[in-house]
Structure formats: C-alpha cells, structure tokens
N, C-alpha and C positions, 0 to 999 in steps of 0.2 A: 371081780377084779379081772380085765385082759392078759394076755400072754404079756404083752410088749406095752402093758400099763406102768404110768410110776407109780409108788405106793401114796397112799394119802399122807396127809401132812402129820408130825405128830408133836405137839404145842407142849410147850414147857410151861409149869406153873406161871399166874402172870406175874408174882409176884418177885420172880427169877430174872422179869425181861428188863434189861437196862434200858430207861428212857430219856438217858442224858445227851448231848451232842454226839457223842464219840459213840455212839451203840454200833453194834456191829449188827442191827436187825435189817435183814433185806428189805427193802420196798420194792413190791410189786405193780409195774403202772398195768393199768387195761390192758391188756394184749389182745383187744380186737379186730379181726382179720376178714370179718364177715363183710360183702361188697352191701351199697345200697340196694334193697330191693321194693320197688312200688310198682303202680300200675298193675299190668296184668299180672307179673309174676307174683305179689302180694296173694293174687287171688288163688292162683297155682301152688304155690306155699300153704295156702290155706286149704284147698282140697286134699291134699296130701295128708296135713295134719289129721282131715276129721274123716277119711277112711276109716271103717269102723277096724281092720287090722292091719294096715299099712302104717296110719297116724302113730298106733304106739309104739311101732319099731322103729319109725323114723326119729321120733322124741327119744326112743332107748339108744338109738347108734349115736345124737345128737348130744345126748348127756352123758356118755357112757366114762368117756375120759376127758370131759370138762373139770373146769377148776374149782366149782360147785363140789364136784364128788370129791376131788383132793384136797380143797381147803374146808368145807363144810360138812357133807353127807358122812363121808366117811372116816372124817380126820378122827384121830386121838385126843378128847381132850379135856383137862381135869377137872374145869371148874362147873357146879352145879345151872342148869339152865337159870334165868333171871327173864321173867317173862313179861313185865310192864317194866318203863322207864319210870316210876314215881320216885321221887325224892321227898325225904324227910326234912321237918322244919330245920333251917340254919341258920344263925343269928350271922349272918354276913355283913361284913362293916363296910357299907359303901359311904362315900362320900357326897355331900353336896344336895342331902334330900330333904324331902317330906314327907315324913308320916301320915297316912290317912287314917281316917278313923273307919272301923268296919263297918259301920251302920248308915254310911252316906251312899245317896241315890246315883246313878250312873251319870244324871245332871251337874249334881253338885261333884263329883267326881273331876269332871271337864274342865270346869270351873276353878277348882285347886289345880288341875293342871294348865291352866291359862294364865296361873300367876306365876306359872313357875317359867313362864318362857320369858325370852328377853323384851325388854320396852320396843315399842314401835318401830323408832327410827333405827335401832340396829337389829334390825332382824336380815335375815341370811335372803328372803324373796327379793329386797333393793338390792343387794350385790349383783343377783341371778339376772335382773331387768337390767342393771348396770354393765353387765358384764356382756349379756347376750346383743347387746346393741337395740335399738326401735323394733317397736312390735312386737316384742314378747313381753310377758308377765305370767311367770307358773303361779297364780292364785292360789294362797293357802286360805285354811278353815279361818283362820281370823280377818283374812282379807272380805271374803264375802260376809262373815258377822259384821265385821264395822261397815260394807256398804250399806247392808240391810238396815241397820242399826241408824247410819247418817239419814236413810231416805234416800241415797243414792239411785238406788235400785232396788227391786224387790224379788224376794222368791220367785213369784209369778214369770216375772219379766225373765229370770235365769233360766228357768225350767223351758220356757219357750224356747228362748237360744238354744239351749241345751236339747229338745226333742227335735229341733231343725238340724243341727249338727247328726244328729244317729242318722236322723232322714238321709243326709248328704251322704256319710261315710258308707253307708248300709247300700248306695245305689251300684250300679253298674259298673261307675265311673272310678271309683275308691275300691269297692266291696270288702271294706275291712272286718268286717263278721264279730263286730267288737259283743253284740249281744245277742242272746238265742231270746229273750225275752224281754219289752219293754212295753209296758202298756200308756199311751199316752194320757189319756182319763184318769189312772192312776195317779201317775206322777204330778197330773196338774193339779187334783184333789189335795196332795199333801201339800202343794207348793201353795193356794191359795190359804190353808187354814196357817201355814207359817206366814205368810204376809198378815194375817189379820191379827196374830199374835204380835208381829213386830209393830206394825200399827195401834195394838192398844199398850205398848209396849212392857209386854210380856214374854219376851222369848222364853223358850225352856233353856237353853243353853247353848254356847258358842256352835254348835252343831246345827242349830235351828237353822232351816231351809238348804242345811249345804247338801248337796248331790253326793250320796254312796252310792257303787255298784256293787252286787253281789255273786258270785260265785255259784253256776250252777247246780252246785253242790252242799247248798245250804237253804234250810227253809225260808222260805220270805213270803207272803201273801200279797199280792191274789195268785202270784205266779205257781204252777209246777213245779216239782223240783227234778230235774232230768238227768242231771249227772254226765249232760252231752248228750245224753242217747236221746232213741225217737218213743221208747216204750214204758221206760220207769216212773216218768210222770204219772202215768196212768195204772201203774202196777202199785205204786206207794205211793199214796194221797198226801198230800200236803195238806193238815191240817190247824197248824200255827206256826206263827215265827219262832225263827232257832232264837236259843239265849240271846247270842250277840247281836242278831238283827232287832231283839225287843228292847233291850238296851239301847241301841241307838236310834230306835222311832219312840222311846222315851225324852230322849235328848231332842227329840224335834228334826232328826236329818230327814232329807227325802230319800228313800228306797228307790233309786233309778231306774232298776231291772236287775234281769239276771244273767249275768255275764257271762261268755261263752268259754268251753274250757276243752281240753282234751276228753274225748271219751273215757267214760268212767275212770277218770285219771291216769288211764294207762300208758302214760307217754308224755315223753318232752317236747315235743315240737307245736303242739297248739293246733295240730292238725285236725281236723273234724271233718267227716266227710258228709254229714247230718245238716249241720249248721254253717257250713261253711269254715275257711282256716283263718285266724285270725290272724291280721299281717300286722308287724311291726312297725309303730306311727314313725321312725327315723327311717326307714326304707321299706316301703310296700311288698320288696321281691322278697323281704328277709322274713323269718319265722318269728313269733312273738314270745315262743318257749312256752312251758305246759309244766303242770297243766293248767295254774290260773292264768290262762294266757288272756282271756278276755279282760280280768281284773286289773292286770298289770297295765295292759295298752290302753283302756279307758282313760287311766292314771297318766300315762304317759302323753297323749292326746290333749289332755287337757277338758276331759268333760266331767271328771269324778274328782277330785284331790283328794279323795280317799275311796279303799272299797275293801271288800273282804274277799279271803283267798282260804283254802285249806290246802296244808301242806304235809304230805303226807312222807314224801323224800325231797325236798328243795320247791315243790311246787308253788309256793310265796317266792321265795327269794331266787329260785333260777331266773324264772321271766321278769321278775324285777331288775334282774340284772342286764339281761339282754333289752331291756327298752328304759333302762337310766332312773329307776323310782330306788324308792326306797321297800325293801322286803323286810320284814318282822315276824317273827316266830317265838313265841313267849315259853317259857318252860311249860311240860307237861303237865296239865291241871291248874296253869293258869287261868283257862280260858274254857268255860261250858262248851262241851260237845254237844250240848243237848240241840236237837235239831240239824244237827250235821248227817249225810250220810255215814251211815256206818260202814265205809270202805276197808277201812284199815284200823281194827280199835286200838292197837297199842304204837302206832307210829303216826297216826293224822290229828291234824288239829288245826283250828280255824289260824288264821294270821291275817296279816294289817299289808296292805300295798298303799304308799301314799306318795306325794311329789315330794315334800319332804320330811325329815328327821320330826321336826316340829309336828306337823298333820298325824304323824305313825305313834304319836305318845300322845294327843288329844283323841286320837280314835282308841288307843289301849286304854287309856284312863277309861273311857265309856263301855267297852265291855268287857272287863277283866271282872272274874267272877267271884264275886265276895257272898256266895250264899254259903260255903264249908265252914265247917268251924274251925275256928282259926290254929286247933292242934293238926292241921291235916295240910296247911299250908301259913306260909309266914305274914305277915302284915305286908301291908301293899305300902311300898316307896316309890314316891315319885321325885325324878330327877330335879333339881331345879337349873334347867340347862340356862338361865342366866349368869350362872355361877361356872357355865364348864371349864371355863378358858383358868381359872383358879386350882382345878385338879392338877395334882402332881404323883408322881412314883406308880404310872400306869406301865405294867408290865404286860408285852406282846409276846404270847409263846408263838415261836415260826418253825415248822418243821419245812427244812429247807430242801429236801427231794420231793414231798411233796407239795410245796407250796410252787417250785419252779416247773411242775409237770402240767405246763401250759404253754396256752400260746405265745409268742416271743412279744408283741404288743402286751398281752395280759399283764404277762410278769415284768415287765420293765414300767406299764403303769402301776403296778400293785407296789414295785417297791420306790418309786417315787413317791407314792402316799405313805409308805413307812418313815421314808425321809423326812417328810413334811411335819409329820407326825411329832417327831422327835426335835425338828428344828423350831416346830411352833409351841410345843408344850415340857418338851425334854422327857417324853416317854422312850422307857427302852425298849428293844427287840429281845429275844431271849430264846436262843435257839435251844428245842428239845428235837426227841423222835416219839413220833407217836406210832407205835409198832403196829401192823397187821391192815393198814389201810384197806386195801382190796378185798381181805379178808372179810372186813366187815360192810362192806359193801356189797359182797354177794350176799351175805347173812339177811342185809337189811333185805335184798331181792325175793330172798325164799320167803322172807316173814312178810312181808307187805303184800305179795304174790298169796302165798296160802291167805291169810285173813281175808283177802281181796275174794276169790273162788268160794271162800266159805261165807261170806256176809251176802252173796248175788247167790248161793244156792238155791234157794226157794224160787225165786224167778227163773234163772237160767235153764231148771229142771223144764219148764211149762213153756219155753220162748223158744221161737225158731230163728236157728243161728244166724240167718238172713237178716234179722232187725238187727244187727251187730257189725259193727263197723267192720272192715276185714284186718286191717291192722291189730284192731282190740281183738281179734277173735283167734287172731295169733297168739297175743299176750295173755289171753284167758286159759288156749292150751296149755303150755308153756307152766302157768301158775299152777292148773289144775295137778301138774303132773311129780310136783314135790311131794316127798314122802316125809311121814310123821318124823323120822329119822332125823332129816334135814333139817327139820323145821325146829325141833328140839336143838339140838348141835348148834342152829344156828343162836338159840337161845346162851346157851355156852360161851359162844362168842360175843354177845351182848354184854355177858357177864364180865368178859375180862375187859373189854372195851370202858366199862362204867370204871372199874377198878384206874384202868390206863390213865383215862380222863380225870378223875379226882386226882390222883397222883400227881398230873401236869398243873391242877389249880391250886396245889401248896406251892407251886413258885412261881405262879403267872396269874393275872387277871381274866384276862381274855385269849383265846387262842384265836390266831389270821390267818386268813387265806383270801387266794382270789375266790370268786363266786363259783363262776362258772371254768372250764379249760379253753373254751373258744368264745366266741362272739358270735350274734346271729347269724345264722346261716341260709341259703338261698331257698326257699320256699320253690320248691320243681311242679310244675303242673300238671306230670305224671301221680302225683301223690295227692292231687287234692279229692279223687273220689275214693279213693282206697286207702290214704294213708301212707305211712313209707317204714322199711325196718330198717331205720337208720342206726345201727348198733354202736358205729364209731364216734359220730356227733355224740349221740345217746348218752355214752360212756363220761365224755368227755362234760359235758352240760354238768352232770350229775358225780363227777368227780369229787365236789367239795361240801355237798349237802348233807351226806350222812349222818352225822353225829349228831345233829339237832334231831333228826326224827327218831334215832333208832336208842341214843341215849336221853331223848326228852330234854336234850340240852336248850335254853334260847340261844337265838340266835338272829344277826341283821345284817343287810347286806346295804352299802350305798354307794354311788355312782362316784367314782374317781377320774374317769377319762375317758379314752374313747381309744378305737384304735384307726388304723391308716386311712381306715373307709368310712370314718364317722360314725362307726358303732358303738354304744355306750358299753363301758368296760365297770364291775363291781367289785368292790373289795367287800371280803365277809367278816365278821366277828362273833365269835362262839363262847358263851359265857358260863360261869355256874351257874349251876338251880338257882333261881330266885333272883338272879342279880339280874333285872329288867333295867333297873336304874341306869346301873354301871354299863351296859350296853347301850345304851338311851345316848348318853354321856359321850360314850366314846365314838359311835356314829355322827352324833351334833358335830364332836369335834372335827371329826374329818371331814365331814361335810363344810366346814369353816375353811377348813384349810385348801380343799380340795375345789372351788366354786370358781375358780376361775378359769372362764373357755367355756362356760356353758354353753350348750349349742340346742337351736329351736329343732323339734321332730319338725319331718317333713309334713306330717298330717299333724294341725294342732287347731285347738280352738279355744278363742278369748271369750270365755263366757262373759265377763264383767266387763268387755268394751262396747259399750252401746252401738257400736258402727255396726256391731253383729244383728243389729234390729233390722 
C-alpha cells in the first residue's frame, strides 16, 4: 500500500449483512473515468504495455490504488473460496410445468415443448405483426415448420433466400458483418435433406429445416472455430460438433454458419478488427453488443429465428437486449460445455438467442443436457406457456439503487414493464438489498480474466502478438497481471454472493433488473481496425450481467420497449438454480404484456415472403 492509499476493505461475515430494503449497505456505482481510446491511441497504449520493463511498471501504477486492490486483492474476507458455481439438486415448486422423461431424445423434447405452447390463433407473433403494421412478421420456429408441412414453401427455398440475404448484408452498402463463416454448399446440402424429409412426411421435429446461427466459439462442422481470431482455428482443430450443436442437428435444424463475435470474447461492443464489426440491425451506426454480437444480430435481422451464443459475462443477454431479442442463459450445468472453447471454465456456458420466448424455449428443450446422472441435476420441467396467464403470486425482488443506476429511458421503460406485470397478473415487486454489487463485478472480472489467460496460455506462448487485435491485446495484458491472491479473494466474494442470493430467493421467485445500463451506442470509424477501450460504456453494459455467470444462476432478458432514438431496451430476470421453467413463464408473460409498439429493425429480412425470391 502507498503512503496516501486508502486501506483495503474489511468485510463482515456474510450472515451479518442486512439484505432488507432499509439496509445501510453502501452501493458503489462503477466510477469509471477513463476516456474512450481508439485508433492510434490504442496502438500506442499496447506498445507501452508490451515493453519489457516499462509495461509491467505501467500496469503496477494503474493497479496500485484501484478498486480491484481495495475491494478484492488486498481485502480481508472471512469466507473461504468457492471455485465453481455448482448447485445441488433442489425440489423447486414450479407452477404449470410438464415433467419430461430423462431418456427422451432431443427431437422428442422439442415435440414436448411445442405441446406446451399456446394454440396457433393465440400466438404472440400474430400480435406483433398486427401492432407493427404491414410488411413485418417475425417468423418463429412454428411458422417455418407449418409452412414446410403445408407445402407453402420448402427449406431449400428458405435457404436460398437466406444466402441471398447474407450476401446483401455482407456487401459494401450494408457491411453488417453478421457471419465469420457461411458455407453456401453446406447450407444447401442440409436444406435439401430437410426438404426430402418433409416431402416424405417425416420431419425430425419442429426444428427441421429451421436456420440456426452458431457463435464462432462453438464447434460446428465443417467450420473451424476461431473465437473471433485469425489464428485459433488452425491452432485448435474442430473435429466434431459441440454437444449443443449435435442435438440441434439431430432435430433437423440447418446450421447456418459461424456468427461473428468480439475477439476471444474480450469485449462488450462486438467490434472485431479481423472479421468486421457487427452492426445493430435497428441502426447500423450502432454497436450490436458482445461478445455474441453476430448471434444477436442475425436473429434481430430475421435471418435466423434462433442462434447459439456463449455467455461468460452477459455475452448472450447483453447483445440480445441491445438488438431487441430474447437472451437466455440456463443454470450452470444445465447445458453441456463440450465443444465450446474453454475460455473461462467456471463462468461461461452456451446460451440461446431467439426472436421470441417461445423459440428460446424450443431451442432450450433441444439442447438441454440429460446425459448426466439424475442426482447431479434435477429433472427437466417444461413450462406450459399456454397457461402462463393463470400463474399467480410471483414475487419480483428489486434492489432500487442498482435498478435505477441506468439511463433515464431504460429506468422508465423497465418500471413501466413492472407496472404492466402487476396490472396484468397481479405480481408483486419486493424491495431488497443486494450487497456488494461492484465488488462482485470486479471479482468476476478477475476470475474471467485469469481463466481466459490460463486457458489460452499454450497458444499465446507460441503466437506473435501482432496476430491479436489491439484491444484484445490490452485485455490479455491486464488479465495476465492478476495475482493468485486476487483470484482466491474473488472466489471468497463468490461465496458471499452465493449466500446473499440464496437468502433473497427465500423471499422472492426472481430478481429483476434492467439488462444494460445504456442502449446501443455509436460505432466510431476510428475503432473499426483497432477496437476501442471504452470502459464507461463497457461498465454500463455489463452492470446487470454478473450474477448469472459468477453464481451460475439462470437468467433471461426480454425486450420491453425502446429509448427515444428507437433503440431496444431489455428487462432481465434472474432465477433460482434450476428454475428455468419459472423464468420462461415470467419472460413470456412480460413479452405478452409489453408487445404493443413492436418496431421493425432497419435491416430486416422476411424469409417466408415469396416476394423475396
């Protein structure tokens, strides 16, 4: 500690912390004052950090009296470390669910899920189409399946329209950078096989012939898995589909290609200097968010009703909110990590992006991991969404200081959504205190950074730094500077937060918050080739994401409105471990209550419209 440095924090035992609405626990808002750095300034900063003697000195000075040291590394924390956010089996009473058999195939689970959905005339999509005016229809999995079964169109025709849309959106006029890799021959091969199955009257499931994007952090043949880089695909060969991809393929889904992402998942903007920066379909001058930027954008633009992402720090839910789609991260362990780049072992896992809650539910039913013994995870409940309006007595925990630490439009819109839930369903909001929010964010940052550099060490040791993007190099330099003490203390804070959240779930069914502190911000030209160091917007984007990853809790975001510029706003629900069915019910109810005023993205493709041919 320096002579004028403030002392590190001394934590009282977690059991002594008041979690009630009148708690005197001090809320720390991220006090980020660093200016935005891009272009040449990023390069200069990287050169300094990577100088043999000067670089470590600069990092030491930057870290010497910052909050990571005060609140994490040097802090006095009474709890022991908790290294994995695993959750034991719990018999959670969930309303209006259907219990599945453990030996069902992915396709059989999909059909069970379809049976839980509202009948066709009452579907939300019809409401969305009516509210949005002529020319818009956010087609869902069931819409595609119905069109294929009726002969109105075929998977081949839809795939042809899809490939033309990819070509247009990738051209110089739009330059949306949705995909890193998209193999037209492979897409058409899958579409032809699906078309033959429909012609024989034997589709594999409702997902047969439905296009699904896959984040380039997930193995999917015949593509390399690059993690948003130029080099990782060659260094680590993709030899088989990831478990979640294999399950979708077994359902007949058409794997549409590898969606773009922030390089190595090391950022929140989706700016990628190697493969182009994914643009937000609502406004192409805005970021799509990260790191699952391409997955969120392809769903938003209508290219795929469903896409897979990976969520290590809000990387599914954050871009979903910025692009106005659903982002769903189940409980840690509910989905298999097999075939996913091990960039962060204890905080990352696959997640789902979809145009509607119904489609997120269908995809979830397909990719849930039922291969483990039942004593390691509870049985799978599927929510009967057709009966969602009858669910009562849902309590939503809200920490006001945290909830309100967001832009005015977001705060107002999310409050209106809670009022709508009360008016439609009688659900109550319960005031609570969630202590040490900023401490948890910093502890997660140390954890994800330490795990990322460790997992990549075998590659980075033999790699020229020039092969890595400029902003990713800054991130890796910072990640590599964290000490073992910082990592261990981070896990002590993880233990505390697990205790706090379990206590809160004794009084409420879900925790509610905005999904992001700001809406999509402007994509600056000077960042396209270097990335950017925008810690103010980055901290605002990630403000509400951490508990889902650090504590392995299920979380979902759904669009509830727009800001004054017409950019989407998402509301997040965080649930008890293994309570995915309840979360999907709550998200579906929110989608129903907030469906009015649905706006068409500026870049949007109607793949079931024959006029597209």
